[in-house]
N, C-alpha and C positions, 0 to 999 in steps of 0.2 A: 528825361524820364524814359525808361526803357521797359517798364512793366505795362504791358497792354492786355486788355480784356476784350474779347469779341462778344458783344451783347446782341442776342437774337430776340427781336420783339416785333410782333405784328402791330400792337397798339403803340403808335408813335405819331407825332404831328406830321400831316394835318388830319389824322383820324380824329373823329369828334364824338363817337358814341360810347366811349369807355373811359372811366376815370383811371384805368390802368396806364394810360399814356403818362400820367404824372409820375408813376413809380420809375419807369425806365428813363424818362426825361430827367428826373432829379438825380438819378444815379449817374447819368451821362454828364451832368453839370457839376456834380460835387465829388466824384471819385478822384479827380485830379489833385485835390488838396490832400488826399490820403495816399498819393504816390502811384495811382493807377491811371493810365490813359485809355479811355474807352473808344471802341469802334462799334458802330451800330449797323446791324444787318436787318433791314426791314422790308416791307412790301411796297410795291408801286401804288401810288394813291388811287389808281383806278379800282383797286380792290376795296376801297372804303365807300360804303354806301352814304355815310355822313362825314362831311369834312368841315373843318374850321381852319382856313388858311392863316388866320391871325395867330394861331398857335405856333406857326413856323418861326415867329419872331423870338420865341423862347429857346429855340435850338442854338447852342453855342456855335459861333461862326467858325471856329477851328475844329469842330467835331467832324470826323470822317463818318458819313452816313451813306450806306449803299442801299438804294431802293431798287428792288429787282422784280422781275416779272411775277405777277400774281393776278388771278382772276377770282371773282366771287361766283361760285357755281350757280347760285340762284339768279344773280343779275345778268351774267354773261352767257350762261349755257342753258338757262331754264326757259321754259315757254309758259307765259302767264304765271311766273313764279313757281312752276312745277319742274322737277328735274329728277333724274334717276339717282337713287341714294348712293349707288356705287361711285358716282362722280363727286360725292361729298363726304368721303371717309378719309380721315377721321372727322373732317369738318369741311365747310364750303370753300376753304382756302387751301386745299391740298395742292393745287397747282403752284403755290408759292415755293414748294420744294424744287421745282424745275429750275427756277432762277437762283434760289438761295443756296443750294448745295455747291454748285460750281462757283458762285460768287464768294461763298464762305471759304472755299479752298484757295481762291485767288487772294483773299484778304490774309489768310494764314501764311501764304507764300511771301506776300509783299510786306506785311507788317509784323509778322512773327509774334502774334499774341501768345501769352503764356497760359491762358485759360479761356474756356467757352462758358457763357452764361445764357440761358434761355428762360423765357417766362411764359407760363400758362395763365389764362384759360384758352388761348387758341392752341389746340393740341398739336397742330402742325409745327408750331415753334419747337416743342420738345422733340418731335420727330426729326426736324432739321438738326437740332442739337445732338441727337443720338447718332445720326448719320455722320456728322462732322467729327464727333468723338471717335467713332469707329474708324474713320478714314485717317485721322491725324494722330490719335492717341493722346490728345491734350486732355488735361483735367477738365471736368465739366461740372458746373454748378447749376442745378435745376431749380428754378424759382416757381413755387406754386402759390399764385395769388388766391386761388380757390382750390379745394380738393378736386381731383379729377373725377372721381366717382362719388355721386351723392345719391340719396335714397330715390329721388325722382328724376335724376339727370345722369347721363343721357337717357331719353325715353326710348329711342329706337334700340332694339335688341342687337342689331348688327353694329351700330355705332358704339354701344356699350361694350361689346366684345373688343372692338378696336381700341377703345380707350383703356380697357383693362390691359391689353397687350402693351400699349405705349407706356402706361404707368409702370408695369412690371419691369420693362426694359430700362426705363429711366431710373427707377430706384436701384436696379442692379448695376447699371453702368456709370451713373454719376458719382462724382467724388463727394459732393455735398448736396443735400436737398434742403431747400429753404422754404419755410411756411410763414404765412403772415399772422396766424393766430396760434395760441397755445393749444386750443382744442383740436385744431387740424393736426398739429404736431403730435398730440397724444394719440389721435386716431391712427395716424400712420405708424407710430411706434407699435401700436397694438397689431396692426395688419402686417407689418414687415419687421418683426422683432430682430431678425438676423442683421438688418441694416440700420438699426436704431441709432447706432453711434455716429452715423453720418448726417443725422437730422438736426436742424437748428431753426430758430425763429428770428425773423426780421420783420417787424410790423410795418404797416404803412405809416405815413406821416404827412406833414404839411410842408409846403415850400415857402420860405420867408419872402422870396421875391414877389409872390403874389400879394403880399400884405404891405408892400412898399408904398405906403400912403400915410397921411396923418393919423395919429392915434384916434380911436373912437371917442366921442364925447363922454364925460363922466356919467356914472350911473345916476339916473333921475329917480326920485322917490316921490311918494305921495299918490293920491288917487288920480289916475290918468289913463289914457288909452294905451294898452300894452300891445305891441306887435310881436307875434310869434311867427317864425319862418321855418318851413321845411324846404330844403334845396335838393332836388334830385328825383329820381324815378319813383313812381308809385304804381302798383299793379295788384291784381287780385290775389295772387299767391305770394304770401310772405310780406307784402307791403300794402295791404288793403287799408285805406283810410276810413272805411265805413263806420267802424266802432268809434273812432275818434270824432267823426262828424256827428254821430248820435250823441256822444258825450257833450259836445258843444251845444247841441239842441237841448239837452237836458238842463245845462246851466242857463241857457237862454230862457227856457220855460220857467225855471225857478227864480228868475230875476238876478242871477249871479253873473250874467254876461250879456252884453248888448253891443251894438255897433259903436256905441259911444265909449265903451270900456275895453273892447277887445277887437283886434284885427289879426287875422291869420292869413299868411301867404303860403300857398303851395306852389313853389317855383319848379317848372319843368317836370311835370309828373308823367311824361310820356304821352298818354292819351288824354289830351286836354279836354276834349269834348265829353268823354265819358266821366271824367272826374268832376267837371262842371255840372253835368246832369246829376251826379250823385250829391253834390253840394245843394243843388236846388231841391232835390227830393227830401233832404233832411231839413229844409227850410232855414238854412243858415247862410244863404248867399249874400246877406247884408254884412256878415262878419268874415266869411272866408272868401278869399280871392284866389283864383287859379290863373297862373301866369305862365307865359312861354319861356323857353330857355333864353339866357343872356350869355355873353362871353364870360370866360372864366374869371377874369379880374372883376367884372361887374358883379358876378355872383359872390365873390369874396367880400366886396364892398357892402353888398346887401346884408351879409352875415354880420359885419361890423356895426351896421346901423340898426339891426333888430334888437329887441329887448330880450328875447329868448329864442332858442333854437330847438328844433324837434328832430328826432330820428325815428323812423319806422323800420323795424327789423324783426320779423316774425320767425316762427319755428323752422320753416324750411332753410333759413340762413343761420342756424344756431352756431355753426362752426366758422362763420365769417363776421368781419367787422367792416362796415362801410367806411371807405377812405375819408369821407367828409367828417367823421368823428374827430380826427386829428386837426382838421381845419377848424372845427367847432372849438376844440381846446384852445387853439391859437387865438381865436376871436375873443376869448375870455368872456364868454356869455353863459348864462344859465342854460342847462340842457334838460329837456324833457324826453325821456326814453320810453317810447311805445314799442315794447319788445316782448319776446319770450323771456321772462325774468330768470330763466335757467340757462339762457344762451350766452355766447361769448361776448356779445355787445353789452349785455347787462353786466357781465363780470368786469369788463374794462371800465364801464361808467362807474360802478361801485368803487373800484380800485382808485379812480380819480376823485372820489368824494361826492359823486352825483347820485342822489338817492330818489329823485323824482322819476320813479319808474312805475309803469303799469302794463298789465297784459294787453297787448295790442288788439286782441280780438274781443275784448269785453268792455262795453261802454260803461257798465256799472263800476268797473274797477278804474277806468280812466277818469271819470267825472270828478271824484274827490281829489285825486292827485293833480288834475289840471287846475282845479279851483285853488288848491294850496300853492301850486307853482306860480300862478298869476299873483296871488297875494304876496308871496315872497319877493317877487320882482318889484311890486309896488312899494313894498317896505324897504327895499334895498338890501335884503338879507339873503338873497338867492346865492347859492354856491357857484363859483367860477373856478377855472383851472388854476392851479398853483404855478409859480414860475418854474419849479422843478419839473412838473408834468409837461409844461409847454416846451422846455428845453429838450427833454427826452423824446418828445414827439416830432421833432424837426427832421426833415429829410436829410439835412446835413449830418445829423447824428446817425441816421439810418445808413447813409453812404459810408460812414466810418465803420459801421458794423459789417457792411458788405465787403469793404476793403480788407477787414480782418479775415473774413471767410475766404476771400480770394488768396490772401497771403497763406493761410493754412492749407488751402487746396493745392497750392503750387509748391509746397515743401516737397523735397525729393522723395521722401517715403510715401506721402499721400499720392503724389503724381504717379509714382511707380505702381502703387496698389490699384489706381484707377485703370491703368493700361492692362494690368494682368487679370482684372476681373473677368470672369466668364459667365455666360448666360445660357 
């Protein structure tokens, strides 16, 4: 195999705070079957505030991974968590450039990759990709897991200006820009119409390796205790469970839910104490359990064991889709969407046949949908993902899509156009 790709990614094992590691990790595992040999350029683990060493077992043994000098400005250069903003532009990991650019040039000289790939939301990754593209002239595929500029992010005016500059340079210099949602793709086409031809979509997905265990038990029917699970972060802006908890309280007061008939698990919601206090405030602590994080495979096993799965995705995230949606599809469980019903997550759920959707911020809208959702599970009639949807959502399939993008980016005409682009 002589087609090599240099993958630049901050989120890579043993980093543990972002689901983004699964995107790069799966590409590095599955590109080989599509004719591409990946090389990974990442950061030294000291830059990761949260680590999960067990994730290292998922990294292919023969994968070339170069972990280079990087600091977290807040952790290593701050005093009591405070630091000059100039030391954290475009982000707290700007020092990664100091190790990554020379290491990237070394990898280019020694391994001769045909293409560079970098992934945001760590802006420094695209900055490194930009610098290496300018120095080597290689085609560059820029991956946007999230849009760089959002209505409320970045909040800092100086950081926002820096993000704008990196975004403009990235769109101008890259050969292809990849987005994970169709709404983000449409937004960038509108903002950068002159470059729209180089934009494409590769959604997130699930990795079958994580589900390598016995199949879940058959669907149980009849009146019984139903377990609903939300796995992942909850917070005030965009994923606030308050209205949902109020809806559970409404069903409890109406006699439609009790500890004997319903169990809700909120797994790894970030601030466990705050969410626990919220549960108690609504008087549903006999129904709702707030639990700490567990290793990735255990989280997947819990999905397979639940009767129904929930997703919170409010208006601030309308152009994004949580990666766990695709794991939910693979788990073949009913899904309750607590969303902005006009957002991208709602669109993807509807396209998959899931219609148990309610406005995340309004308990009066959630309560009847929740009650009907529970009833459909008890009756055994709740919708689950089709075989076709599951197959199309796999990260193996997504790696094939990326391989096609890399093939197209390295065609002589495309590569030449990338080198000649001016900014």
